[in-house]
Biopython code that builds the backbone (N, CA, C, O; Angstrom):
import numpy as np
from Bio.PDB.StructureBuilder import StructureBuilder

atoms = [
    (1, "MET", "N", (144.879, 219.352, -55.716)),
    (1, "MET", "CA", (144.956, 219.775, -57.096)),
    (1, "MET", "C", (146.366, 219.497, -57.610)),
    (1, "MET", "O", (147.341, 219.501, -56.859)),
    (2, "ASP", "N", (146.432, 219.261, -58.893)),
    (2, "ASP", "CA", (147.704, 218.900, -59.515)),
    (2, "ASP", "C", (148.078, 219.935, -60.568)),
    (2, "ASP", "O", (147.263, 220.292, -61.420)),
    (3, "LYS", "N", (149.314, 220.412, -60.502)),
    (3, "LYS", "CA", (149.807, 221.403, -61.455)),
    (3, "LYS", "C", (150.493, 220.689, -62.612)),
    (3, "LYS", "O", (151.381, 219.861, -62.412)),
    (4, "LEU", "N", (150.060, 221.028, -63.836)),
    (4, "LEU", "CA", (150.653, 220.471, -65.045)),
    (4, "LEU", "C", (151.340, 221.585, -65.819)),
    (4, "LEU", "O", (150.866, 222.720, -65.841)),
    (5, "GLU", "N", (152.467, 221.254, -66.458)),
    (5, "GLU", "CA", (153.213, 222.216, -67.255)),
    (5, "GLU", "C", (153.062, 221.887, -68.731)),
    (5, "GLU", "O", (153.261, 220.743, -69.140)),
    (6, "LYS", "N", (152.714, 222.882, -69.526)),
    (6, "LYS", "CA", (152.516, 222.712, -70.962)),
    (6, "LYS", "C", (153.733, 222.033, -71.588)),
    (6, "LYS", "O", (154.874, 222.438, -71.361)),
    (7, "GLY", "N", (153.466, 220.985, -72.385)),
    (7, "GLY", "CA", (154.515, 220.285, -73.105)),
    (7, "GLY", "C", (155.222, 219.195, -72.318)),
    (7, "GLY", "O", (155.967, 218.405, -72.898)),
    (8, "LYS", "N", (155.007, 219.135, -71.023)),
    (8, "LYS", "CA", (155.670, 218.118, -70.188)),
    (8, "LYS", "C", (154.892, 216.804, -70.253)),
    (8, "LYS", "O", (153.661, 216.801, -70.275)),
    (9, "THR", "N", (155.617, 215.698, -70.283)),
    (9, "THR", "CA", (155.012, 214.368, -70.323)),
    (9, "THR", "C", (154.907, 213.821, -68.900)),
    (9, "THR", "O", (155.845, 213.914, -68.109)),
    (10, "TYR", "N", (153.740, 213.248, -68.599)),
    (10, "TYR", "CA", (153.441, 212.709, -67.276)),
    (10, "TYR", "C", (153.016, 211.248, -67.387)),
    (10, "TYR", "O", (152.492, 210.828, -68.419)),
    (11, "ALA", "N", (153.238, 210.483, -66.338)),
    (11, "ALA", "CA", (152.786, 209.090, -66.268)),
    (11, "ALA", "C", (151.892, 208.954, -65.035)),
    (11, "ALA", "O", (152.362, 208.967, -63.898)),
    (12, "TRP", "N", (150.589, 208.822, -65.297)),
    (12, "TRP", "CA", (149.589, 208.695, -64.234)),
    (12, "TRP", "C", (149.480, 207.234, -63.816)),
    (12, "TRP", "O", (149.369, 206.353, -64.668)),
    (13, "CYS", "N", (149.511, 206.972, -62.521)),
    (13, "CYS", "CA", (149.398, 205.619, -61.976)),
    (13, "CYS", "C", (147.993, 205.075, -62.219)),
    (13, "CYS", "O", (147.008, 205.697, -61.820)),
    (14, "SER", "N", (147.897, 203.925, -62.866)),
    (14, "SER", "CA", (146.593, 203.291, -63.107)),
    (14, "SER", "C", (146.348, 202.103, -62.187)),
    (14, "SER", "O", (145.237, 201.575, -62.145)),
    (15, "CYS", "N", (147.377, 201.674, -61.444)),
    (15, "CYS", "CA", (147.232, 200.483, -60.611)),
    (15, "CYS", "C", (146.862, 200.793, -59.165)),
    (15, "CYS", "O", (146.300, 199.944, -58.473)),
    (16, "GLY", "N", (147.171, 201.998, -58.707)),
    (16, "GLY", "CA", (146.892, 202.370, -57.329)),
    (16, "GLY", "C", (147.981, 201.990, -56.344)),
    (16, "GLY", "O", (147.846, 202.256, -55.149)),
    (17, "LYS", "N", (149.059, 201.371, -56.815)),
    (17, "LYS", "CA", (150.117, 200.908, -55.911)),
    (17, "LYS", "C", (151.232, 201.925, -55.664)),
    (17, "LYS", "O", (152.015, 201.766, -54.728)),
    (18, "SER", "N", (151.310, 202.960, -56.487)),
    (18, "SER", "CA", (152.377, 203.940, -56.358)),
    (18, "SER", "C", (152.275, 204.702, -55.045)),
    (18, "SER", "O", (151.183, 205.079, -54.620)),
    (19, "ASP", "N", (153.414, 204.924, -54.407)),
    (19, "ASP", "CA", (153.419, 205.744, -53.200)),
    (19, "ASP", "C", (153.638, 207.217, -53.558)),
    (19, "ASP", "O", (153.845, 208.046, -52.672)),
    (20, "LYS", "N", (153.592, 207.538, -54.833)),
    (20, "LYS", "CA", (153.745, 208.909, -55.333)),
    (20, "LYS", "C", (152.466, 209.377, -56.020)),
    (20, "LYS", "O", (152.535, 210.165, -56.963)),
    (21, "GLN", "N", (151.307, 208.914, -55.572)),
    (21, "GLN", "CA", (150.021, 209.221, -56.205)),
    (21, "GLN", "C", (149.872, 210.714, -56.492)),
    (21, "GLN", "O", (150.222, 211.543, -55.652)),
    (22, "PRO", "N", (149.361, 211.059, -57.659)),
    (22, "PRO", "CA", (148.778, 210.198, -58.675)),
    (22, "PRO", "C", (149.789, 209.721, -59.711)),
    (22, "PRO", "O", (149.402, 209.170, -60.741)),
    (23, "TRP", "N", (151.065, 209.925, -59.455)),
    (23, "TRP", "CA", (152.097, 209.614, -60.437)),
    (23, "TRP", "C", (152.611, 208.176, -60.326)),
    (23, "TRP", "O", (152.680, 207.608, -59.237)),
    (24, "CYS", "N", (152.963, 207.614, -61.456)),
    (24, "CYS", "CA", (153.507, 206.253, -61.519)),
    (24, "CYS", "C", (154.924, 206.232, -60.953)),
    (24, "CYS", "O", (155.722, 207.132, -61.215)),
    (25, "ASN", "N", (155.223, 205.197, -60.176)),
    (25, "ASN", "CA", (156.593, 204.997, -59.682)),
    (25, "ASN", "C", (157.133, 203.621, -60.062)),
    (25, "ASN", "O", (158.176, 203.200, -59.562)),
    (26, "GLY", "N", (156.416, 202.914, -60.955)),
    (26, "GLY", "CA", (156.867, 201.599, -61.400)),
    (26, "GLY", "C", (156.328, 200.448, -60.576)),
    (26, "GLY", "O", (156.668, 199.295, -60.841)),
    (27, "ALA", "N", (155.497, 200.727, -59.585)),
    (27, "ALA", "CA", (154.972, 199.680, -58.707)),
    (27, "ALA", "C", (154.081, 198.684, -59.449)),
    (27, "ALA", "O", (153.794, 197.609, -58.923)),
    (28, "HIS", "N", (153.640, 199.025, -60.663)),
    (28, "HIS", "CA", (152.775, 198.142, -61.452)),
    (28, "HIS", "C", (153.548, 196.987, -62.098)),
    (28, "HIS", "O", (152.935, 196.030, -62.571)),
    (29, "ILE", "N", (154.854, 197.061, -62.125)),
    (29, "ILE", "CA", (155.656, 196.038, -62.811)),
    (29, "ILE", "C", (155.310, 194.667, -62.256)),
    (29, "ILE", "O", (155.303, 194.450, -61.044)),
    (30, "GLY", "N", (155.022, 193.743, -63.177)),
    (30, "GLY", "CA", (154.621, 192.393, -62.796)),
    (30, "GLY", "C", (153.111, 192.234, -62.692)),
    (30, "GLY", "O", (152.624, 191.150, -62.368)),
    (31, "THR", "N", (152.354, 193.313, -62.968)),
    (31, "THR", "CA", (150.896, 193.257, -62.970)),
    (31, "THR", "C", (150.396, 193.496, -64.391)),
    (31, "THR", "O", (151.189, 193.704, -65.308)),
    (32, "GLU", "N", (149.077, 193.466, -64.567)),
    (32, "GLU", "CA", (148.500, 193.725, -65.884)),
    (32, "GLU", "C", (148.326, 195.222, -66.163)),
    (32, "GLU", "O", (147.863, 195.600, -67.239)),
    (33, "PHE", "N", (148.693, 196.068, -65.207)),
    (33, "PHE", "CA", (148.505, 197.505, -65.341)),
    (33, "PHE", "C", (149.678, 198.179, -66.036)),
    (33, "PHE", "O", (150.818, 197.723, -65.946)),
    (34, "THR", "N", (149.382, 199.269, -66.729)),
    (34, "THR", "CA", (150.396, 200.148, -67.298)),
    (34, "THR", "C", (149.972, 201.585, -67.004)),
    (34, "THR", "O", (148.777, 201.871, -66.921)),
    (35, "PRO", "N", (150.921, 202.478, -66.847)),
    (35, "PRO", "CA", (150.555, 203.863, -66.574)),
    (35, "PRO", "C", (149.917, 204.516, -67.796)),
    (35, "PRO", "O", (150.129, 204.086, -68.930)),
    (36, "THR", "N", (149.142, 205.550, -67.547)),
    (36, "THR", "CA", (148.590, 206.367, -68.622)),
    (36, "THR", "C", (149.564, 207.515, -68.825)),
    (36, "THR", "O", (149.709, 208.385, -67.967)),
    (37, "VAL", "N", (150.227, 207.505, -69.970)),
    (37, "VAL", "CA", (151.215, 208.535, -70.274)),
    (37, "VAL", "C", (150.529, 209.609, -71.117)),
    (37, "VAL", "O", (149.851, 209.304, -72.098)),
    (38, "PHE", "N", (150.713, 210.868, -70.720)),
    (38, "PHE", "CA", (150.092, 211.964, -71.462)),
    (38, "PHE", "C", (150.974, 213.198, -71.395)),
    (38, "PHE", "O", (151.802, 213.350, -70.498)),
    (39, "LYS", "N", (150.770, 214.084, -72.382)),
    (39, "LYS", "CA", (151.487, 215.346, -72.439)),
    (39, "LYS", "C", (150.491, 216.462, -72.161)),
    (39, "LYS", "O", (149.404, 216.489, -72.738)),
    (40, "ALA", "N", (150.861, 217.377, -71.282)),
    (40, "ALA", "CA", (149.981, 218.492, -70.932)),
    (40, "ALA", "C", (149.894, 219.464, -72.103)),
    (40, "ALA", "O", (150.911, 219.878, -72.660)),
    (41, "ASP", "N", (148.671, 219.820, -72.464)),
    (41, "ASP", "CA", (148.439, 220.766, -73.556)),
    (41, "ASP", "C", (148.615, 222.212, -73.108)),
    (41, "ASP", "O", (148.904, 223.093, -73.918)),
    (42, "ASN", "N", (148.436, 222.447, -71.803)),
    (42, "ASN", "CA", (148.503, 223.797, -71.253)),
    (42, "ASN", "C", (149.091, 223.764, -69.853)),
    (42, "ASN", "O", (149.114, 222.720, -69.201)),
    (43, "ASP", "N", (149.565, 224.914, -69.399)),
    (43, "ASP", "CA", (149.873, 225.072, -67.978)),
    (43, "ASP", "C", (148.516, 225.130, -67.288)),
    (43, "ASP", "O", (147.693, 225.988, -67.611)),
    (44, "GLU", "N", (148.278, 224.238, -66.355)),
    (44, "GLU", "CA", (146.987, 224.249, -65.689)),
    (44, "GLU", "C", (147.063, 223.551, -64.337)),
    (44, "GLU", "O", (147.973, 222.770, -64.059)),
    (45, "THR", "N", (146.090, 223.858, -63.524)),
    (45, "THR", "CA", (145.892, 223.155, -62.265)),
    (45, "THR", "C", (144.600, 222.370, -62.434)),
    (45, "THR", "O", (143.560, 222.937, -62.768)),
    (46, "THR", "N", (144.669, 221.071, -62.204)),
    (46, "THR", "CA", (143.526, 220.189, -62.420)),
    (46, "THR", "C", (143.496, 219.136, -61.325)),
    (46, "THR", "O", (144.412, 219.049, -60.507)),
    (47, "GLN", "N", (142.447, 218.347, -61.316)),
    (47, "GLN", "CA", (142.340, 217.257, -60.338)),
    (47, "GLN", "C", (142.523, 215.934, -61.065)),
    (47, "GLN", "O", (141.684, 215.551, -61.880)),
    (48, "LEU", "N", (143.603, 215.240, -60.778)),
    (48, "LEU", "CA", (143.830, 213.919, -61.352)),
    (48, "LEU", "C", (143.232, 212.869, -60.429)),
    (48, "LEU", "O", (143.214, 213.036, -59.210)),
    (49, "CYS", "N", (142.747, 211.793, -61.016)),
    (49, "CYS", "CA", (142.085, 210.728, -60.271)),
    (49, "CYS", "C", (143.073, 209.984, -59.380)),
    (49, "CYS", "O", (144.188, 209.664, -59.792)),
    (50, "ARG", "N", (142.647, 209.721, -58.170)),
    (50, "ARG", "CA", (143.437, 208.924, -57.242)),
    (50, "ARG", "C", (142.737, 207.618, -56.871)),
    (50, "ARG", "O", (143.374, 206.694, -56.366)),
    (51, "CYS", "N", (141.420, 207.538, -57.122)),
    (51, "CYS", "CA", (140.682, 206.324, -56.757)),
    (51, "CYS", "C", (140.738, 205.255, -57.850)),
    (51, "CYS", "O", (140.442, 204.088, -57.594)),
    (52, "LYS", "N", (141.112, 205.649, -59.056)),
    (52, "LYS", "CA", (141.249, 204.757, -60.215)),
    (52, "LYS", "C", (139.912, 204.276, -60.762)),
    (52, "LYS", "O", (139.879, 203.314, -61.529)),
    (53, "LYS", "N", (138.811, 204.919, -60.391)),
    (53, "LYS", "CA", (137.484, 204.559, -60.897)),
    (53, "LYS", "C", (137.028, 205.470, -62.033)),
    (53, "LYS", "O", (135.962, 205.247, -62.608)),
    (54, "THR", "N", (137.813, 206.489, -62.364)),
    (54, "THR", "CA", (137.422, 207.450, -63.384)),
    (54, "THR", "C", (137.162, 206.788, -64.739)),
    (54, "THR", "O", (137.799, 205.796, -65.095)),
    (55, "LYS", "N", (136.230, 207.349, -65.472)),
    (55, "LYS", "CA", (135.962, 206.907, -66.837)),
    (55, "LYS", "C", (136.703, 207.799, -67.833)),
    (55, "LYS", "O", (136.580, 207.630, -69.046)),
    (56, "ASN", "N", (137.480, 208.758, -67.299)),
    (56, "ASN", "CA", (138.219, 209.708, -68.114)),
    (56, "ASN", "C", (139.659, 209.855, -67.603)),
    (56, "ASN", "O", (140.074, 210.946, -67.214)),
    (57, "PRO", "N", (140.425, 208.735, -67.606)),
    (57, "PRO", "CA", (141.785, 208.800, -67.072)),
    (57, "PRO", "C", (142.638, 209.810, -67.848)),
    (57, "PRO", "O", (142.517, 209.888, -69.071)),
    (58, "PRO", "N", (143.466, 210.558, -67.196)),
    (58, "PRO", "CA", (143.843, 210.499, -65.793)),
    (58, "PRO", "C", (143.032, 211.453, -64.900)),
    (58, "PRO", "O", (143.337, 211.611, -63.718)),
    (59, "TYR", "N", (142.013, 212.078, -65.467)),
    (59, "TYR", "CA", (141.291, 213.138, -64.750)),
    (59, "TYR", "C", (140.179, 212.601, -63.865)),
    (59, "TYR", "O", (139.512, 211.628, -64.218)),
    (60, "CYS", "N", (139.979, 213.228, -62.725)),
    (60, "CYS", "CA", (138.884, 212.883, -61.829)),
    (60, "CYS", "C", (137.564, 213.274, -62.488)),
    (60, "CYS", "O", (137.422, 214.394, -62.978)),
    (61, "ASP", "N", (136.599, 212.355, -62.502)),
    (61, "ASP", "CA", (135.284, 212.652, -63.059)),
    (61, "ASP", "C", (134.185, 212.489, -62.018)),
    (61, "ASP", "O", (133.002, 212.507, -62.358)),
    (62, "GLY", "N", (134.560, 212.331, -60.766)),
    (62, "GLY", "CA", (133.582, 212.180, -59.694)),
    (62, "GLY", "C", (133.111, 210.758, -59.475)),
    (62, "GLY", "O", (132.226, 210.528, -58.651)),
    (63, "SER", "N", (133.675, 209.797, -60.189)),
    (63, "SER", "CA", (133.247, 208.390, -60.048)),
    (63, "SER", "C", (133.399, 207.870, -58.632)),
    (63, "SER", "O", (132.672, 206.964, -58.224)),
    (64, "HIS", "N", (134.343, 208.437, -57.869)),
    (64, "HIS", "CA", (134.556, 207.992, -56.481)),
    (64, "HIS", "C", (133.329, 208.247, -55.616)),
    (64, "HIS", "O", (133.176, 207.623, -54.566)),
    (65, "ALA", "N", (132.463, 209.141, -56.036)),
    (65, "ALA", "CA", (131.279, 209.494, -55.248)),
    (65, "ALA", "C", (130.040, 208.677, -55.647)),
    (65, "ALA", "O", (129.004, 208.754, -54.987)),
    (66, "GLU", "N", (130.153, 207.896, -56.729)),
    (66, "GLU", "CA", (129.016, 207.079, -57.185)),
    (66, "GLU", "C", (128.862, 205.857, -56.300)),
    (66, "GLU", "O", (129.849, 205.284, -55.840)),
    (67, "LYS", "N", (127.622, 205.464, -56.067)),
    (67, "LYS", "CA", (127.362, 204.282, -55.240)),
    (67, "LYS", "C", (126.936, 203.127, -56.102)),
    (67, "LYS", "O", (126.671, 202.040, -55.590)),
]
sb = StructureBuilder()
sb.init_structure("model")
sb.init_model(0)
sb.init_chain("A")
sb.init_seg("    ")
for serial, (resi, resn, name, xyz) in enumerate(atoms, 1):
    if name == "N":
        sb.init_residue(resn, " ", resi, " ")
    sb.init_atom(name, np.array(xyz, "f"), 0.0, 1.0, " ", f" {name:<3s}", serial, name[0])
structure = sb.get_structure()
């Protein structure tokens, strides 16, 4: 689970290359990928996607379990 702080800006890794998953570390540079930047609306604990198959980035939607 991932803890988000209200008002804080986050950069979610969309390429899968970051060694700081689910957060972007710049490993996408030189690829067609860009991070998904978002600001947390609330203090919350949520599940961010790590498989990069989600249809609702940056949040996990269970797509990793689809066959």
